[in-house]
N, C-alpha and C positions, 0 to 999 in steps of 0.2 A: 561682743559682748567683755571679754577678758580685758582689751584694752579701756573702754569704758569703765569698767569697774576698779583698771587699776588708776585712773584718771580718779576717779570720786573718791580712790581712799588718799588718794594725796591731796586731794581738795579737803578733806577732813581731817587730817594731820594739819592743813593751812590754817581751819577754821581754829583749832583745837588751842593755839598763842594762846586768845585770851582765857580761855577755861583754865592754862597753865600757871598765868599772870594771876589769878584770881587766889585759886587754890594755895601756892606760894605764899602771899600775902595775908591770906586767911593764918598759916602755918605757923605766924606767930602767937598769934592765943590759941587756936583750935588745933588742938594735935591731929584729928583725925584728918585733916585738910591734908596734911603732908603727907599722912599716908596714899591720900586718893589720888596726891599729886606725881608721887610715885609711882601708881598703879597705870594712870592714863600715860604715863612716857614710856612704862616697859610697852603698855597696848599698843601707842604709837609708832615705836620702835618694831613692832612686832610687824604693825599695818604697812611699814617701810620694805620688811622682807618680802610679805605677802605680794605687794604690788607690784615690787619691781620684777618678780617673777612672771607673774600674769600678765606684764605690759612687752617682757623677752618673748615669753609663748604667744599671746597674740601678734607680736608684731613680726614675729617668724611666720604665723601664720596666715598673716594677710599680707606678707612678704610689702611692707610700708614701712616708715618711721613714726614713732608716734611723737610727734614734734611739742604736741602739749604737754604731755606727758616727762619730755626732758625739760624743760622750763619750770615746770610746778612741782616737781618730786625734789630737785637740791634745795628749790627757792621754800618747800613746805619744810624741810628738815632745818633750816638755817633759821626759821621763823619761831619754831615753837622751843627748839635748844638755846636760840641768843634771848627770847623772853623769861625762860628759864633762870638764865645766870642774870639777865638785866635787872631780874626780880630779886632773886638772892641779893645782890647786889647792893640794892636800893636800899634793902629789910637789916643791911649788914649783915646776915649769912655767911658771904665769904668774900673775898679778898679781889679790889677794885680793880686791880692788875691784871687778872685772869680776864674779872667783864670787859673790861678795854681791851685786851687782847681777841677776843672772842669776835665784839662788835664792828673793830677794826679789819679782823681777816673776812668779815663775812661780807659786810660793806664792800670791800676794796673786790673780793670774788663779785659780784653781781652788778659792780661798776664795769670790770673790767668783760665779763660775759656783754652786758647791753652793748660799750663799745665797739669792742671788736665786731661782732654781730651787726652794729648799725652802720660800721665803717666800712668791713670788708664782708660782709653776708655772710661769716664763719659761725657756726654753732659751737663752743666750748663742753664737751662733756664731760660730766665727774668724772674723777678717776678713783681706781681703789685707794689709794692715801686717805683722797678727800673722804670716800666714804667710811674709812674706818678711823679718819679723827672725829666725823660725826656720831659715831658708834661710842669712841673714846667718852665722847665728852656730854652724850645722854646715858654715860655708864657714870661717869664722875655725879651727874646731878643725880642719880638714885642714890649713891651712895651718901653724900650730903643730906640729900632729904629723909634717909634711914638713921640719921644721925651715928653713923660706924665709925669706926676708929680715928682721930686726927692722922696718924702716921698712916695709915691706907689711903685718908683723905689727900692727903699731902705726896705719898706717892705717885699718887694718879692724876693728884694734878701737875708734875712735873711733865708724867709723862705724856700725859693730853695736850700740855704748853709747846713739848719739843713737834708735838705731830701737827698741830697747829701753825706754828712756823715753816716746818718742810713742807704739807699740804700747799699753804700759801706759797711758799717759792716756787713747788712744781707747778700750779695755776698760773700764777706769773710766768713763768718759760714756756708753759703753753700757749698763751694769749700772744706772747712776742712771738714764736714761733707762726702762728697761725697770720699775725700780723705782716711778716718778714716774705711766707712763701705767698700772702695774698693779695701785697700793696704791688706788684707788679703787672697782675691780672688787668685792673683800669688802664692801665700805659698802653699794654698791648690791645687794650680793645682800641684805646683810640687810634694809635699806629694804624691798624688793621682800616679805621674809619676813615681816615684820611688819604691812605692808599686806595682806598675804593672807591670815595669822592674824587683823586685825583684821574684814574682810571676814567671813569664816568665823565669827568670834562674833557680828557684826552680824547674817548670814542665821539663825543657832543662835536669836538674841531673837524676830528677826521670826516665823519657823515656830512658835515657844512662845507 
């Protein structure tokens, strides 16, 4: 039940991305949409903390890994946060360079996750710097939507940009380490298979 509820909250965050887009787009003309987008982001961030706690608790009780949650949780975060910044950029409410930084980092991480899993069968899990980066990005979204002081927006933008670069570097290093550790495995498996075939052939020769 706990794991199912946690996964449900993650799916809800994923499906909330279009609502974020619509609200931020409407915020150009409707002030209430700006605050609605802010409170939706607050709720989604709280939901992220809750579903993380539920997933960990449920997984410990079941003594199994929540593979679906491991995939859907980081994807949901990147979808609604990325959608928010892209919409801000398209409506000229925020800097294009930062929007591009967010998009490149998130697409690179998801592509790297997929490549490492497909090639080596290794799942790259979110790390603490990555979660902190998502939290800072969501906070920056909120500060922008509330129209707080430009000095605060500028400072938080620089901090978040630094964290995006740093966490992206850590994910890239994690992917390379996973590849270097996993790449010998297929070679060892092939060597064992060849040895087994050779021994089986020798056994047949002896028996003949």
